[in-house]
C-alpha positions as CSV (number, residue, x, y, z in Angstrom):
1,X,-89.6,-2.0,-31.0
2,X,-85.9,-2.0,-32.0
3,X,-84.1,-4.1,-29.2
4,X,-80.8,-2.9,-30.3
5,X,-81.2,0.4,-29.3
6,X,-83.5,-0.8,-26.1
7,X,-80.6,-2.9,-24.8
8,X,-78.5,0.3,-24.1
9,X,-81.8,2.4,-22.6
10,X,-80.7,1.2,-19.1
11,X,-82.6,1.9,-16.4
12,X,-80.3,0.2,-14.1
13,X,-77.8,2.9,-15.1
14,X,-79.8,5.8,-13.6
15,X,-77.8,5.3,-10.7
16,X,-74.3,6.1,-11.5
17,X,-73.2,5.4,-15.0
18,X,-71.8,2.1,-14.7
19,X,-69.2,0.3,-16.7
20,X,-69.0,0.8,-20.5
21,X,-70.6,-2.0,-22.2
22,X,-70.1,-2.9,-25.8
23,X,-73.3,-2.2,-27.8
24,X,-74.7,-3.9,-30.7
25,X,-74.7,-0.9,-32.7
26,X,-73.2,0.3,-36.0
27,X,-73.3,4.1,-34.7
28,X,-69.7,5.9,-35.5
29,X,-67.3,6.2,-32.8
30,X,-67.6,9.3,-30.5
31,X,-71.2,10.3,-31.5
32,X,-73.1,11.7,-28.7
33,X,-76.9,11.2,-28.7
34,X,-79.1,14.0,-27.7
35,X,-80.6,14.3,-24.6
36,X,-84.6,13.8,-24.3
37,X,-86.8,16.9,-22.8
38,X,-88.6,16.2,-20.0
39,X,-92.2,14.8,-20.8
40,X,-94.5,13.7,-18.2
41,X,-97.0,12.1,-20.8
42,X,-97.2,8.8,-21.9
43,X,-95.8,9.5,-25.3
44,X,-94.2,7.0,-27.7
45,X,-90.6,6.4,-26.6
46,X,-87.7,7.6,-29.1
47,X,-85.0,5.1,-28.3
48,X,-82.7,6.6,-30.9
49,X,-82.5,9.7,-28.5
50,X,-80.7,7.8,-25.6
51,X,-78.6,10.0,-23.8
52,X,-75.1,8.8,-24.0
53,X,-71.9,8.9,-25.9
54,X,-70.6,6.0,-28.3
55,X,-66.9,6.0,-28.0
56,X,-65.3,3.2,-30.2
57,X,-68.5,1.4,-30.3
58,X,-68.9,1.3,-26.4
59,X,-72.0,3.1,-25.2
60,X,-71.1,5.4,-22.2
61,X,-74.6,6.4,-20.6
62,X,-75.2,9.6,-19.0
63,X,-76.9,8.6,-15.8
64,X,-78.7,12.0,-14.9
65,X,-80.3,11.9,-18.3
66,X,-81.9,8.6,-17.5
67,X,-84.8,9.6,-15.8
68,X,-85.6,12.3,-18.5
69,X,-86.0,9.4,-20.9
70,X,-88.0,7.4,-18.2
71,X,-90.4,10.1,-17.7
72,X,-91.7,8.9,-20.9
73,X,-93.4,6.0,-18.7
74,X,-95.9,8.7,-17.5
75,X,-95.9,10.0,-14.2
76,X,-95.6,7.2,-11.6
77,X,-95.4,7.5,-7.7
78,X,-91.5,7.9,-7.4
79,X,-92.0,9.2,-3.7
80,X,-93.3,5.4,-2.9
81,X,-90.0,4.3,-4.4
82,X,-87.5,6.4,-2.5
83,X,-85.7,4.3,0.4
84,X,-85.9,5.2,4.2
85,X,-83.7,2.4,5.0
86,X,-80.9,3.3,7.3
87,X,-77.6,2.8,5.8
88,X,-74.9,0.3,7.7
89,X,-71.4,0.9,8.4
90,X,-69.2,-1.6,6.5
91,X,-65.4,-2.2,6.8
92,X,-64.9,-4.4,3.8
93,X,-64.3,-2.0,0.7
94,X,-66.3,-4.3,-1.8
95,X,-69.5,-4.0,0.6
96,X,-68.8,-0.1,0.6
97,X,-68.6,0.4,-2.8
98,X,-71.7,-1.7,-3.6
99,X,-73.4,0.2,-1.2
100,X,-72.2,3.6,-2.7
101,X,-73.6,2.4,-6.1
102,X,-77.1,1.6,-4.5
103,X,-77.0,5.1,-2.5
104,X,-76.3,7.3,-5.5
105,X,-79.2,5.4,-7.3
106,X,-81.2,6.6,-4.2
107,X,-80.2,10.2,-4.9
108,X,-81.5,9.9,-8.6
109,X,-84.8,8.5,-7.3
110,X,-85.0,11.2,-4.3
111,X,-84.7,13.8,-7.4
112,X,-87.4,12.2,-9.3
113,X,-89.8,12.5,-6.4
114,X,-88.4,16.0,-5.4
115,X,-87.8,14.6,-1.9
116,X,-85.2,17.4,-0.5
117,X,-84.8,15.6,2.6
118,X,-84.0,12.4,1.1
119,X,-81.6,14.0,-1.3
120,X,-79.9,15.5,1.7
121,X,-79.4,12.2,3.2
122,X,-77.9,10.6,0.0
123,X,-75.4,13.6,-0.1
124,X,-74.5,12.8,3.9
125,X,-74.5,9.0,3.0
126,X,-72.6,9.4,0.2
127,X,-70.0,11.2,2.0
128,X,-69.4,8.9,4.6
129,X,-69.2,6.0,2.2
130,X,-66.4,8.2,0.0
131,X,-64.4,8.2,3.4
132,X,-64.5,4.8,3.9
133,X,-63.1,4.3,0.4
134,X,-60.5,7.2,1.2
135,X,-61.7,9.8,-1.5
136,X,-63.7,11.9,0.6
137,X,-61.8,15.1,-0.2
138,X,-62.3,14.4,-3.8
139,X,-66.2,14.4,-3.6
140,X,-66.7,16.6,-0.7
141,X,-67.3,19.7,-3.0
142,X,-70.0,17.6,-4.8
143,X,-71.9,16.6,-1.5
144,X,-72.2,20.4,-0.5
145,X,-73.4,21.3,-3.8
146,X,-76.1,18.5,-3.9
147,X,-77.2,19.9,-0.5
148,X,-77.3,23.3,-1.7
149,X,-79.4,22.7,-4.8
150,X,-81.5,20.2,-3.0
151,X,-82.4,23.2,-0.4
152,X,-83.1,25.5,-3.6
153,X,-85.1,22.6,-5.5
154,X,-82.5,22.9,-8.7
155,X,-83.0,19.4,-9.1
156,X,-81.1,19.3,-12.6
157,X,-78.1,20.9,-10.7
158,X,-78.4,18.1,-7.8
159,X,-78.5,15.5,-11.1
160,X,-75.5,16.8,-12.4
161,X,-73.7,16.7,-9.0
162,X,-74.8,13.2,-8.5
163,X,-73.3,12.4,-12.1
164,X,-70.0,14.0,-10.8
165,X,-69.8,12.4,-7.7
166,X,-70.1,9.0,-9.1
167,X,-67.7,9.9,-11.9
168,X,-65.1,11.1,-9.3
169,X,-64.9,8.1,-7.2
170,X,-64.9,5.8,-10.0
171,X,-62.1,7.7,-11.7
172,X,-60.5,7.8,-8.1
173,X,-60.8,4.1,-8.2
174,X,-59.5,3.4,-11.6
175,X,-56.4,5.9,-10.6
176,X,-55.6,3.6,-7.5
177,X,-55.8,0.7,-9.8
178,X,-58.6,-0.9,-8.1
179,X,-61.0,-1.3,-10.9
180,X,-63.1,-4.2,-9.1
181,X,-64.4,-1.3,-6.6
182,X,-65.5,0.7,-9.4
183,X,-67.4,-2.4,-10.9
184,X,-69.1,-3.1,-7.5
185,X,-70.1,0.8,-7.7
186,X,-71.7,0.2,-11.1
187,X,-73.5,-3.2,-9.9
188,X,-74.9,-1.7,-6.9
189,X,-76.4,1.2,-8.9
190,X,-77.8,-1.2,-11.5
191,X,-79.4,-3.5,-9.2
192,X,-81.0,-0.7,-7.2
193,X,-82.0,1.2,-10.4
194,X,-83.3,-2.0,-11.8
195,X,-85.3,-2.8,-8.6
196,X,-87.2,0.8,-8.9
197,X,-87.8,0.3,-12.5
198,X,-89.2,-2.8,-12.5
199,X,-91.6,-1.8,-9.6
200,X,-92.9,0.9,-11.8
201,X,-93.4,-1.1,-14.7
202,X,-95.0,-3.9,-13.0
203,X,-97.7,-1.8,-11.6
204,X,-98.7,-0.9,-15.5
205,X,-97.2,-3.3,-17.4
206,X,-97.3,-3.0,-21.3
207,X,-94.8,-4.7,-23.7
208,X,-93.4,-1.3,-24.5
209,X,-92.5,-0.5,-21.1
210,X,-91.2,-4.0,-20.4
211,X,-88.7,-3.5,-23.6
212,X,-86.7,-1.0,-21.5
213,X,-85.7,-3.8,-19.4
214,X,-84.1,-5.9,-22.4
215,X,-80.4,-5.7,-21.1
216,X,-79.3,-9.3,-21.1
217,X,-75.7,-8.4,-22.4
218,X,-75.2,-5.7,-19.6
219,X,-76.5,-8.3,-17.1
220,X,-74.1,-10.8,-18.3
221,X,-71.0,-8.2,-18.3
222,X,-71.8,-7.7,-14.4
223,X,-72.0,-11.4,-13.8
224,X,-69.1,-12.1,-15.4
225,X,-67.3,-9.1,-13.4
226,X,-68.4,-10.3,-10.3
227,X,-67.4,-14.0,-11.0
228,X,-63.8,-13.0,-11.6
229,X,-63.8,-11.1,-8.2
230,X,-64.6,-14.1,-6.4
231,X,-61.1,-15.7,-6.1
232,X,-59.9,-12.5,-4.3
233,X,-62.9,-11.3,-2.3
234,X,-62.9,-11.4,1.4
235,X,-67.0,-12.0,1.4
236,X,-67.2,-14.2,-1.4
237,X,-70.7,-15.7,-0.5
238,X,-72.3,-12.2,-0.8
239,X,-70.6,-11.7,-4.3
240,X,-71.6,-15.1,-5.6
241,X,-75.2,-14.6,-4.4
242,X,-75.2,-11.3,-6.6
243,X,-73.8,-12.9,-9.6
244,X,-76.0,-15.8,-9.4
245,X,-79.1,-13.2,-9.2
246,X,-77.6,-11.5,-12.1
247,X,-77.5,-14.6,-14.0
248,X,-81.3,-15.3,-13.2
249,X,-82.0,-11.6,-14.4
250,X,-80.1,-12.2,-17.7
251,X,-82.3,-15.2,-18.4
252,X,-85.6,-13.1,-17.8
253,X,-84.4,-10.4,-19.9
254,X,-83.9,-12.3,-22.9
255,X,-86.7,-14.7,-22.7
256,X,-85.7,-16.4,-25.9
257,X,-86.2,-13.2,-28.0
258,X,-89.9,-13.1,-27.0
259,X,-91.5,-10.1,-24.9
260,X,-90.6,-9.6,-21.5
261,X,-93.8,-10.8,-19.9
262,X,-95.6,-9.5,-16.8
263,X,-94.4,-12.4,-14.8
264,X,-90.9,-12.1,-15.6
265,X,-91.0,-8.3,-14.6
266,X,-92.5,-9.5,-11.3
267,X,-89.8,-11.9,-10.8
268,X,-86.9,-9.6,-11.8
269,X,-88.4,-7.3,-9.0
270,X,-88.5,-9.8,-6.5
271,X,-84.5,-10.7,-7.4
272,X,-83.3,-7.2,-7.4
273,X,-85.1,-6.4,-4.2
274,X,-83.5,-9.5,-2.5
275,X,-80.1,-8.7,-3.8
276,X,-80.4,-4.9,-2.8
277,X,-81.3,-5.9,0.6
278,X,-78.0,-8.0,0.6
279,X,-76.3,-5.0,-0.3
280,X,-77.6,-2.5,2.1
281,X,-77.6,-4.8,5.3
282,X,-75.3,-6.4,7.1
283,X,-75.6,-10.4,7.6
């Protein structure tokens, strides 16, 4: 399998279109890739059709399409991966941003499980978190659309609105010159997404499935971004723990160029689960 392409087949970005990451690819600029049609079978993955867009040699993933690609894993029990953990109220904006990313990831998982109640809960939680970040008015229409679409089982529409919600919040953060919060949204979604995918792959490991997790450059990018935030963070210990965890995940993904082993997938799941717990609970 071509690792250059699988590097940006990003299970971790299923949650919310994280920061653009430079890809090791020779594709021309601004060339969109084709979306992969849903396939619940276990057919061979066509990594050339990763849904995203290449702009100036930077991959910008399309989050709502990630699970369409991951359908190629077969038909795992997505309901078992839906989160039912109550979300805390944070006052620190960095904590809110991390939690928002993880919550959007939960939305995509709930969509994959076709769980109407959980999707509705996600929409409500996203609205509350958006309010804490001062962007409620920007996303309220998306949250209402998520609720309406879930009630009528229009799952493609829910995915689109989750995409739009995350993109709107990130754009607003950038507009407010708060790129650090945008990065935290990405990291929160990435970690929650990776937690779920490692759980799914770990239950039925194959080298090809594990290859979906080969994203060491992306893990390093997020690690560096968090390290830069530490000097200004009000809660540096939390960010430091997440940065250290990202560093370990990168090592497990890279593995000296060899296959990502079943043991490595299990450890990645343990690390990401621990970090997500830090994101979704108060100390």
